[in-house]
ZANUKOL-467371 format. One record per residue: chain; residue in three letters; x, y, z of N, C-alpha, C in turn; residue number from 0. Coordinates in steps of 0.001 Angstrom, whole numbers, always signed. Example, Ala and Ser with C-alpha at 12.3 -4.5 7.8 and 13.67 -1.06 7.14 Angstrom:
<nodes>
(node 'A'; 'ALA'; (+13190; -5690; +7800); (+12300; -4500; +7800); (+13200; -3300; +7800); 0)
(node 'A'; 'SER'; (+12850; -2250; +7080); (+13670; -1060; +7140); (+12900; +30; +7870); 1)
</nodes>
This chain:
<nodes>
(node 'A'; 'UNK'; (+95978; +60922; +67175); (+95763; +62202; +66502); (+96391; +63306; +67328); 0)
(node 'A'; 'UNK'; (+97214; +64117; +66712); (+97895; +65208; +67410); (+96924; +66338; +67683); 1)
(node 'A'; 'UNK'; (+97110; +66970; +68847); (+96269; +68135; +69135); (+96742; +69325; +68331); 2)
(node 'A'; 'UNK'; (+95834; +70257; +68070); (+96220; +71444; +67305); (+97249; +72252; +68091); 3)
(node 'A'; 'UNK'; (+98123; +72947; +67396); (+99131; +73757; +68089); (+98455; +74867; +68901); 4)
(node 'A'; 'UNK'; (+99032; +75178; +70036); (+98503; +76247; +70886); (+99394; +77476; +70702); 5)
(node 'A'; 'UNK'; (+98774; +78642; +70769); (+99534; +79880; +70609); (+100290; +80223; +71880); 6)
(node 'A'; 'UNK'; (+101177; +81210; +71804); (+102024; +81582; +72922); (+101212; +82023; +74136); 7)
(node 'A'; 'UNK'; (+100162; +82791; +73932); (+99343; +83252; +75046); (+98773; +82054; +75777); 8)
(node 'A'; 'UNK'; (+98226; +81111; +75051); (+97650; +79904; +75673); (+98707; +79131; +76441); 9)
(node 'A'; 'UNK'; (+99904; +78986; +75860); (+100975; +78254; +76543); (+101391; +78942; +77844); 10)
(node 'A'; 'UNK'; (+101492; +80266; +77843); (+101888; +80996; +79044); (+100835; +80866; +80134); 11)
(node 'A'; 'UNK'; (+99568; +81018; +79755); (+98497; +80894; +80743); (+98414; +79455; +81247); 12)
(node 'A'; 'UNK'; (+98563; +78481; +80360); (+98519; +77091; +80783); (+99652; +76762; +81761); 13)
(node 'A'; 'UNK'; (+100845; +77320; +81524); (+101952; +77064; +82444); (+101601; +77532; +83857); 14)
(node 'A'; 'UNK'; (+101124; +78766; +83972); (+100770; +79283; +85282); (+99575; +78538; +85875); 15)
(node 'A'; 'UNK'; (+98568; +78296; +85057); (+97368; +77656; +85576); (+97656; +76222; +86014); 16)
(node 'A'; 'UNK'; (+98568; +75544; +85354); (+98947; +74194; +85759); (+99569; +74230; +87146); 17)
(node 'A'; 'UNK'; (+100448; +75198; +87380); (+101052; +75359; +88705); (+99990; +75731; +89732); 18)
(node 'A'; 'UNK'; (+99108; +76645; +89372); (+98057; +77101; +90278); (+97159; +75955; +90711); 19)
(node 'A'; 'UNK'; (+96676; +75165; +89725); (+95689; +74130; +90039); (+96296; +72837; +90583); 20)
(node 'A'; 'UNK'; (+97554; +72540; +90234); (+98150; +71269; +90675); (+99053; +71434; +91875); 21)
(node 'A'; 'UNK'; (+99566; +72641; +92120); (+100521; +72780; +93220); (+100105; +73894; +94190); 22)
(node 'A'; 'UNK'; (+100145; +75134; +93755); (+100001; +76251; +94694); (+98656; +76259; +95416); 23)
(node 'A'; 'UNK'; (+97568; +76307; +94716); (+96271; +76465; +95390); (+95925; +75267; +96262); 24)
(node 'A'; 'UNK'; (+96170; +74006; +95815); (+95904; +72883; +96697); (+96757; +72912; +97979); 25)
(node 'A'; 'UNK'; (+97988; +73403; +97878); (+98860; +73465; +99062); (+98390; +74492; +100078); 26)
(node 'A'; 'UNK'; (+97484; +75363; +99706); (+96975; +76373; +100634); (+95695; +75939; +101346); 27)
(node 'A'; 'UNK'; (+95125; +74825; +100939); (+93899; +74341; +101581); (+94182; +74025; +103050); 28)
(node 'A'; 'UNK'; (+93241; +74421; +103914); (+93365; +74140; +105333); (+94300; +75084; +106083); 29)
(node 'A'; 'UNK'; (+94741; +76167; +105445); (+95623; +77123; +106091); (+94886; +77788; +107257); 30)
(node 'A'; 'UNK'; (+95438; +77644; +108458); (+94830; +78246; +109645); (+95406; +79637; +109882); 31)
(node 'A'; 'UNK'; (+94718; +80423; +110695); (+95243; +81742; +111028); (+96563; +81636; +111792); 32)
(node 'A'; 'UNK'; (+96659; +80639; +112665); (+97900; +80460; +113444); (+99081; +80183; +112519); 33)
(node 'A'; 'UNK'; (+98876; +79314; +111542); (+99936; +78992; +110586); (+100221; +80176; +109669); 34)
(node 'A'; 'UNK'; (+99184; +80869; +109253); (+99312; +82036; +108375); (+100260; +83070; +108976); 35)
(node 'A'; 'UNK'; (+100145; +83326; +110265); (+100966; +84327; +110946); (+102223; +83756; +111605); 36)
(node 'A'; 'UNK'; (+102438; +82442; +111550); (+103563; +81803; +112232); (+104896; +82380; +111808); 37)
(node 'A'; 'UNK'; (+105725; +82729; +112776); (+107069; +83259; +112524); (+108083; +82160; +112796); 38)
(node 'A'; 'UNK'; (+108655; +81590; +111739); (+109555; +80452; +111914); (+110860; +80776; +112626); 39)
(node 'A'; 'UNK'; (+111281; +82047; +112583); (+112485; +82477; +113288); (+112223; +83866; +113885); 40)
(node 'A'; 'UNK'; (+112943; +84210; +114952); (+112801; +85561; +115495); (+113159; +86599; +114429); 41)
(node 'A'; 'UNK'; (+112428; +87706; +114461); (+112693; +88788; +113520); (+112077; +88589; +112154); 42)
(node 'A'; 'UNK'; (+111203; +87587; +112002); (+110541; +87370; +110710); (+109685; +88570; +110352); 43)
(node 'A'; 'UNK'; (+109626; +88874; +109059); (+108689; +89893; +108596); (+107320; +89252; +108458); 44)
(node 'A'; 'UNK'; (+106286; +89989; +108830); (+104953; +89439; +108927); (+103934; +90526; +108617); 45)
(node 'A'; 'UNK'; (+102673; +90162; +108671); (+101589; +91127; +108728); (+101261; +91274; +110203); 46)
(node 'A'; 'UNK'; (+100946; +92487; +110641); (+100694; +92715; +112055); (+99522; +93664; +112251); 47)
(node 'A'; 'UNK'; (+98797; +93433; +113345); (+97783; +94410; +113740); (+98499; +95729; +113959); 48)
(node 'A'; 'UNK'; (+97898; +96788; +113533); (+98538; +98096; +113589); (+99073; +98424; +114982); 49)
(node 'A'; 'UNK'; (+98407; +98030; +116029); (+98833; +98389; +117384); (+100031; +97556; +117859); 50)
(node 'A'; 'UNK'; (+100331; +96427; +117225); (+101399; +95567; +117696); (+102638; +95600; +116810); 51)
(node 'A'; 'UNK'; (+102559; +96230; +115667); (+103692; +96238; +114746); (+104845; +97074; +115252); 52)
(node 'A'; 'UNK'; (+106037; +96748; +114857); (+107232; +97531; +115165); (+107097; +98858; +114435); 53)
(node 'A'; 'UNK'; (+107092; +99984; +115150); (+106871; +101275; +114481); (+107924; +101601; +113410); 54)
(node 'A'; 'UNK'; (+109054; +100936; +113432); (+110079; +101193; +112418); (+109823; +100440; +111131); 55)
(node 'A'; 'UNK'; (+108936; +99448; +111167); (+108757; +98587; +110004); (+107431; +98694; +109259); 56)
(node 'A'; 'UNK'; (+106290; +98937; +109904); (+105041; +98706; +109178); (+104830; +99606; +107976); 57)
(node 'A'; 'UNK'; (+104266; +98997; +106974); (+103874; +99691; +105753); (+102392; +99446; +105587); 58)
(node 'A'; 'UNK'; (+101658; +100450; +105201); (+100226; +100293; +104956); (+99436; +101351; +105682); 59)
(node 'A'; 'UNK'; (+98601; +102062; +104953); (+97787; +103128; +105532); (+96336; +102735; +105654); 60)
(node 'A'; 'UNK'; (+95942; +101574; +105141); (+94548; +101181; +105119); (+94323; +99993; +106063); 61)
(node 'A'; 'UNK'; (+93178; +99958; +106730); (+92811; +98815; +107541); (+93605; +98683; +108837); 62)
(node 'A'; 'UNK'; (+93357; +97583; +109533); (+93953; +97345; +110843); (+95247; +96557; +110766); 63)
(node 'A'; 'UNK'; (+95664; +96150; +109571); (+96833; +95284; +109440); (+97867; +95986; +108559); 64)
(node 'A'; 'UNK'; (+99130; +95901; +108985); (+100235; +96446; +108214); (+101174; +95317; +107809); 65)
(node 'A'; 'UNK'; (+102070; +95599; +106887); (+103069; +94631; +106452); (+104442; +95159; +106841); 66)
(node 'A'; 'UNK'; (+105273; +94297; +107401); (+106636; +94685; +107742); (+107422; +94896; +106455); 67)
(node 'A'; 'UNK'; (+108314; +95873; +106484); (+109180; +96078; +105340); (+109925; +97392; +105398); 68)
(node 'A'; 'UNK'; (+111046; +97415; +104746); (+111819; +98629; +104543); (+112355; +98583; +103122); 69)
(node 'A'; 'UNK'; (+112653; +99772; +102591); (+113217; +99801; +101244); (+114470; +100646; +101286); 70)
(node 'A'; 'UNK'; (+115578; +100113; +100893); (+115774; +98742; +100440); (+115735; +97769; +101616); 71)
(node 'A'; 'UNK'; (+115455; +96516; +101314); (+115444; +95479; +102345); (+116857; +95254; +102860); 72)
(node 'A'; 'UNK'; (+116988; +94962; +104147); (+118324; +94676; +104671); (+118909; +93424; +104028); 73)
(node 'A'; 'UNK'; (+120222; +93318; +104080); (+120896; +92132; +103555); (+121586; +91429; +104702); 74)
(node 'A'; 'UNK'; (+121346; +90176; +104949); (+120385; +89372; +104229); (+118959; +89775; +104600); 75)
(node 'A'; 'UNK'; (+118054; +89556; +103665); (+116649; +89898; +103902); (+116084; +88990; +105002); 76)
(node 'A'; 'UNK'; (+115190; +89510; +105822); (+114564; +88686; +106871); (+113750; +87532; +106273); 77)
(node 'A'; 'UNK'; (+113592; +86489; +107050); (+112661; +85413; +106691); (+111266; +86004; +106733); 78)
(node 'A'; 'UNK'; (+110436; +85615; +105809); (+109064; +86140; +105781); (+108059; +85015; +106023); 79)
(node 'A'; 'UNK'; (+106914; +85391; +106578); (+105873; +84435; +106938); (+104993; +84127; +105739); 80)
(node 'A'; 'UNK'; (+104119; +83162; +105913); (+103138; +82871; +104865); (+102274; +84102; +104611); 81)
(node 'A'; 'UNK'; (+101869; +84774; +105671); (+101044; +85979; +105509); (+101772; +87021; +104672); 82)
(node 'A'; 'UNK'; (+103048; +87249; +104986); (+103831; +88242; +104247); (+103963; +87838; +102785); 83)
(node 'A'; 'UNK'; (+104261; +86559; +102539); (+104465; +86085; +101167); (+103170; +86163; +100352); 84)
(node 'A'; 'UNK'; (+102054; +85796; +100971); (+100780; +85911; +100259); (+100487; +87378; +99933); 85)
(node 'A'; 'UNK'; (+100739; +88271; +100886); (+100521; +89706; +100624); (+101409; +90180; +99481); 86)
(node 'A'; 'UNK'; (+102641; +89704; +99433); (+103554; +90079; +98338); (+102996; +89598; +97000); 87)
(node 'A'; 'UNK'; (+102517; +88368; +96949); (+101945; +87841; +95705); (+100707; +88658; +95312); 88)
(node 'A'; 'UNK'; (+99822; +88877; +96281); (+98552; +89557; +96010); (+98789; +90984; +95516); 89)
(node 'A'; 'UNK'; (+99597; +91735; +96263); (+99778; +93165; +95948); (+100907; +93379; +94960); 90)
(node 'A'; 'UNK'; (+102120; +92929; +95318); (+103297; +93231; +94527); (+103363; +92530; +93188); 91)
(node 'A'; 'UNK'; (+102838; +91312; +93152); (+102889; +90571; +91888); (+101632; +90761; +91040); 92)
(node 'A'; 'UNK'; (+100467; +90643; +91638); (+99239; +90571; +90857); (+98454; +91883; +90770); 93)
(node 'A'; 'UNK'; (+97976; +92390; +91894); (+97033; +93526; +91841); (+97669; +94801; +91249); 94)
(node 'A'; 'UNK'; (+98916; +95056; +91583); (+99563; +96226; +90990); (+99614; +96132; +89479); 95)
(node 'A'; 'UNK'; (+99826; +94925; +88987); (+99901; +94731; +87531); (+98511; +94686; +86905); 96)
(node 'A'; 'UNK'; (+97532; +94179; +87619); (+96148; +94230; +87109); (+95752; +95699; +86940); 97)
(node 'A'; 'UNK'; (+96161; +96547; +87878); (+95877; +97978; +87743); (+96646; +98568; +86549); 98)
(node 'A'; 'UNK'; (+97945; +98302; +86487); (+98788; +98915; +85464); (+98466; +98478; +84042); 99)
(node 'A'; 'UNK'; (+98000; +97258; +83882); (+97783; +96738; +82527); (+96313; +96601; +82130); 100)
(node 'A'; 'UNK'; (+95441; +96400; +83123); (+94057; +96049; +82768); (+93015; +96953; +83410); 101)
(node 'A'; 'UNK'; (+93454; +98068; +84002); (+92500; +99034; +84532); (+91867; +98653; +85852); 102)
(node 'A'; 'UNK'; (+92460; +97715; +86581); (+91938; +97376; +87904); (+92135; +98540; +88865); 103)
(node 'A'; 'UNK'; (+91572; +98447; +90064); (+91731; +99516; +91041); (+93214; +99769; +91359); 104)
(node 'A'; 'UNK'; (+93541; +101031; +91606); (+94920; +101382; +91984); (+95218; +100771; +93348); 105)
(node 'A'; 'UNK'; (+96396; +100153; +93468); (+96785; +99536; +94726); (+98299; +99476; +94798); 106)
(node 'A'; 'UNK'; (+98807; +99630; +95984); (+100228; +99401; +96253); (+100341; +98968; +97717); 107)
(node 'A'; 'UNK'; (+101575; +98788; +98179); (+101751; +98286; +99542); (+101262; +99270; +100603); 108)
(node 'A'; 'UNK'; (+101154; +100548; +100277); (+100623; +101511; +101248); (+99100; +101586; +101258); 109)
(node 'A'; 'UNK'; (+98457; +101267; +100143); (+97018; +101457; +100057); (+96212; +100176; +100169); 110)
(node 'A'; 'UNK'; (+96861; +99029; +100103); (+96142; +97763; +100165); (+95617; +97510; +101575); 111)
(node 'A'; 'UNK'; (+94439; +96946; +101691); (+93912; +96514; +102976); (+94317; +95058; +103153); 112)
(node 'A'; 'UNK'; (+95289; +94827; +104015); (+95861; +93482; +104203); (+94901; +92564; +104950); 113)
(node 'A'; 'UNK'; (+94962; +91300; +104607); (+94068; +90296; +105182); (+94423; +90011; +106635); 114)
(node 'A'; 'UNK'; (+93428; +90070; +107501); (+93619; +89803; +108915); (+93448; +88323; +109252); 115)
(node 'A'; 'UNK'; (+93022; +87522; +108273); (+92861; +86080; +108486); (+93351; +85333; +107245); 116)
(node 'A'; 'UNK'; (+93664; +84071; +107436); (+94077; +83234; +106313); (+92964; +83137; +105270); 117)
(node 'A'; 'UNK'; (+91733; +82968; +105709); (+90609; +82857; +104772); (+90460; +84107; +103926); 118)
(node 'A'; 'UNK'; (+90599; +85261; +104544); (+90505; +86527; +103800); (+91653; +86637; +102787); 119)
(node 'A'; 'UNK'; (+92848; +86212; +103192); (+93998; +86256; +102275); (+93761; +85363; +101070); 120)
(node 'A'; 'UNK'; (+93201; +84173; +101297); (+92963; +83255; +100181); (+91896; +83812; +99237); 121)
(node 'A'; 'UNK'; (+90894; +84504; +99786); (+89900; +85167; +98934); (+90558; +86257; +98081); 122)
(node 'A'; 'UNK'; (+91424; +87053; +98710); (+92140; +88079; +97964); (+93027; +87459; +96881); 123)
(node 'A'; 'UNK'; (+93703; +86375; +97237); (+94587; +85693; +96282); (+93801; +85155; +95089); 124)
(node 'A'; 'UNK'; (+92701; +84476; +95362); (+91881; +83922; +94284); (+91380; +85009; +93347); 125)
(node 'A'; 'UNK'; (+90943; +86120; +93916); (+90428; +87221; +93103); (+91533; +87862; +92280); 126)
(node 'A'; 'UNK'; (+92683; +88098; +92896); (+93806; +88721; +92188); (+94316; +87810; +91068); 127)
(node 'A'; 'UNK'; (+94407; +86511; +91360); (+94873; +85554; +90357); (+93915; +85535; +89165); 128)
(node 'A'; 'UNK'; (+92619; +85455; +89434); (+91631; +85423; +88353); (+91709; +86691; +87492); 129)
(node 'A'; 'UNK'; (+91858; +87846; +88141); (+91957; +89110; +87379); (+93193; +89122; +86499); 130)
(node 'A'; 'UNK'; (+94341; +88640; +87005); (+95574; +88603; +86219); (+95417; +87666; +85032); 131)
(node 'A'; 'UNK'; (+94968; +86451; +85272); (+94860; +85474; +84182); (+93852; +85930; +83131); 132)
(node 'A'; 'UNK'; (+92717; +86461; +83572); (+91748; +86986; +82613); (+92362; +88109; +81773); 133)
(node 'A'; 'UNK'; (+93125; +88980; +82427); (+93767; +90077; +81706); (+94779; +89565; +80683); 134)
(node 'A'; 'UNK'; (+95616; +88624; +81091); (+96608; +88063; +80153); (+95906; +87418; +78978); 135)
(node 'A'; 'UNK'; (+94838; +86653; +79231); (+94106; +86036; +78119); (+93572; +87101; +77170); 136)
(node 'A'; 'UNK'; (+93128; +88229; +77727); (+92554; +89289; +76884); (+93580; +89897; +75936); 137)
(node 'A'; 'UNK'; (+94855; +89796; +76244); (+95894; +90305; +75357); (+95980; +89522; +74058); 138)
(node 'A'; 'UNK'; (+95652; +88225; +74128); (+95857; +87388; +72954); (+97335; +87365; +72598); 139)
(node 'A'; 'UNK'; (+97644; +86897; +71410); (+99049; +86812; +70980); (+99581; +88202; +70652); 140)
(node 'A'; 'UNK'; (+98786; +89036; +69980); (+99257; +90362; +69567); (+99628; +91227; +70774); 141)
(node 'A'; 'UNK'; (+98831; +91162; +71832); (+99096; +91969; +73015); (+100394; +91606; +73709); 142)
(node 'A'; 'UNK'; (+100799; +90363; +73589); (+102060; +89933; +74204); (+103275; +90620; +73583); 143)
(node 'A'; 'UNK'; (+103139; +91067; +72343); (+104225; +91739; +71640); (+104311; +93234; +71939); 144)
(node 'A'; 'UNK'; (+103262; +93793; +72546); (+103259; +95224; +72875); (+104234; +95511; +74021); 145)
(node 'A'; 'UNK'; (+104820; +96716; +74070); (+105703; +97065; +75201); (+104940; +97076; +76519); 146)
(node 'A'; 'UNK'; (+105616; +96683; +77587); (+104985; +96632; +78911); (+104517; +98001; +79393); 147)
(node 'A'; 'UNK'; (+105263; +99037; +79085); (+104874; +100380; +79502); (+105530; +100808; +80805); 148)
(node 'A'; 'UNK'; (+105384; +102077; +81116); (+106109; +102698; +82222); (+105787; +102092; +83577); 149)
(node 'A'; 'UNK'; (+104613; +101475; +83751); (+104271; +100891; +85055); (+105190; +99721; +85419); 150)
(node 'A'; 'UNK'; (+105946; +99225; +84451); (+106811; +98073; +84694); (+108271; +98418; +84886); 151)
(node 'A'; 'UNK'; (+108578; +99670; +85122); (+109950; +100054; +85459); (+110973; +99486; +84477); 152)
(node 'A'; 'UNK'; (+111859; +98601; +84947); (+112925; +98093; +84069); (+112403; +97256; +82897); 153)
(node 'A'; 'UNK'; (+111147; +96820; +82965); (+110572; +96045; +81873); (+109793; +96913; +80893); 154)
(node 'A'; 'UNK'; (+109793; +98230; +81073); (+108947; +99138; +80308); (+109014; +98947; +78805); 155)
(node 'A'; 'UNK'; (+110203; +98772; +78258); (+110357; +98643; +76809); (+110303; +97206; +76315); 156)
(node 'A'; 'UNK'; (+110223; +96273; +77251); (+110165; +94850; +76884); (+108745; +94486; +76432); 157)
(node 'A'; 'UNK'; (+108585; +93456; +75616); (+107247; +93007; +75247); (+106538; +92422; +76467); 158)
(node 'A'; 'UNK'; (+105239; +92485; +76493); (+104444; +91975; +77608); (+104717; +90500; +77894); 159)
(node 'A'; 'UNK'; (+105186; +89759; +76912); (+105581; +88363; +77144); (+106552; +88280; +78296); 160)
(node 'A'; 'UNK'; (+107479; +89249; +78392); (+108490; +89241; +79439); (+107849; +89364; +80823); 161)
(node 'A'; 'UNK'; (+106856; +90224; +80980); (+106230; +90395; +82285); (+105388; +89176; +82640); 162)
(node 'A'; 'UNK'; (+104766; +88542; +81656); (+104013; +87317; +81940); (+104981; +86220; +82402); 163)
(node 'A'; 'UNK'; (+106086; +86076; +81726); (+107083; +85087; +82168); (+107599; +85409; +83566); 164)
(node 'A'; 'UNK'; (+107828; +86687; +83816); (+108290; +87116; +85137); (+107275; +86763; +86213); 165)
(node 'A'; 'UNK'; (+106012; +87053; +85959); (+104958; +86740; +86943); (+104796; +85241; +87134); 166)
(node 'A'; 'UNK'; (+104891; +84471; +86047); (+104832; +83015; +86187); (+105934; +82548; +87133); 167)
(node 'A'; 'UNK'; (+107134; +83062; +86912); (+108287; +82683; +87743); (+108063; +83123; +89188); 168)
(node 'A'; 'UNK'; (+107564; +84312; +89400); (+107317; +84822; +90753); (+106298; +83937; +91504); 169)
(node 'A'; 'UNK'; (+105202; +83589; +90834); (+104194; +82777; +91527); (+104707; +81367; +91786); 170)
(node 'A'; 'UNK'; (+105465; +80803; +90883); (+106036; +79476; +91106); (+107045; +79549; +92255); 171)
(node 'A'; 'UNK'; (+107914; +80533; +92225); (+108944; +80703; +93248); (+108321; +80911; +94634); 172)
(node 'A'; 'UNK'; (+107434; +81897; +94754); (+106848; +82193; +96071); (+105891; +81094; +96524); 173)
(node 'A'; 'UNK'; (+105247; +80446; +95575); (+104406; +79301; +95934); (+105215; +78183; +96552); 174)
(node 'A'; 'UNK'; (+106415; +77940; +96014); (+107300; +76905; +96579); (+107765; +77298; +97972); 175)
(node 'A'; 'UNK'; (+108045; +78587; +98180); (+108440; +79056; +99516); (+107313; +78817; +100523); 176)
(node 'A'; 'UNK'; (+106098; +79125; +100125); (+104953; +78915; +101011); (+104785; +77432; +101301); 177)
(node 'A'; 'UNK'; (+104936; +76599; +100293); (+104830; +75146; +100509); (+105868; +74678; +101507); 178)
(node 'A'; 'UNK'; (+107088; +75189; +101424); (+108125; +74816; +102377); (+107750; +75279; +103781); 179)
(node 'A'; 'UNK'; (+107252; +76500; +103925); (+106822; +76970; +105241); (+105710; +76096; +105807); 180)
(node 'A'; 'UNK'; (+104824; +75624; +104957); (+103768; +74730; +105433); (+104368; +73401; +105911); 181)
(node 'A'; 'UNK'; (+105364; +72903; +105192); (+106040; +71670; +105627); (+106744; +71894; +106972); 182)
(node 'A'; 'UNK'; (+107423; +73031; +107130); (+108101; +73324; +108390); (+107089; +73458; +109533); 183)
(node 'A'; 'UNK'; (+105946; +74036; +109249); (+104888; +74195; +110263); (+104452; +72819; +110769); 184)
(node 'A'; 'UNK'; (+104216; +71899; +109865); (+103764; +70556; +110256); (+104819; +69841; +111098); 185)
(node 'A'; 'UNK'; (+106085; +70057; +110769); (+107168; +69329; +111447); (+107879; +70145; +112512); 186)
(node 'A'; 'UNK'; (+107302; +71281; +112916); (+107948; +72111; +113934); (+107999; +71378; +115272); 187)
(node 'A'; 'UNK'; (+108948; +71783; +116087); (+109045; +71235; +117446); (+108203; +72117; +118357); 188)
(node 'A'; 'UNK'; (+107252; +71500; +119063); (+106392; +72327; +119938); (+107184; +73039; +121016); 189)
</nodes>
């Protein structure tokens, strides 16, 4: 017996949730603070305690931790750590959009309180992911056809389906980068 057809909203959420539950979130289990902050090459962008960060790089006005970055990023862009990539997913991909589309708290790279530990980062990630997925579900099919709006810059006039596809791609892409960094961590030369 064939299953009933699923609507576009369900398919988009299922795509992301399949990646989240089968690949990304399981690959983050056991993440230590040492691995979270590990810099695989000199000059890696990272999260840093405010007192130790390079004064030319840190971004962030809240809390004891800043994120390295400049705008525009240099070319080639620096290698980034697991901490940096998780912060990018949490703030740049999820929480900013939860605010812009679903009324979540205002947040950006200057106002976010960055996680000082791997455990704290995973809590932030889980919360941000849940808020995004719940928000996308709340759109239903009709909401996916609405324009993204001014908070989405170049996507402003595109239907919300485009931003959901973009976020799915971002989380899959950055999740794979984090998985590779975890593999490199395990096989690093002491």
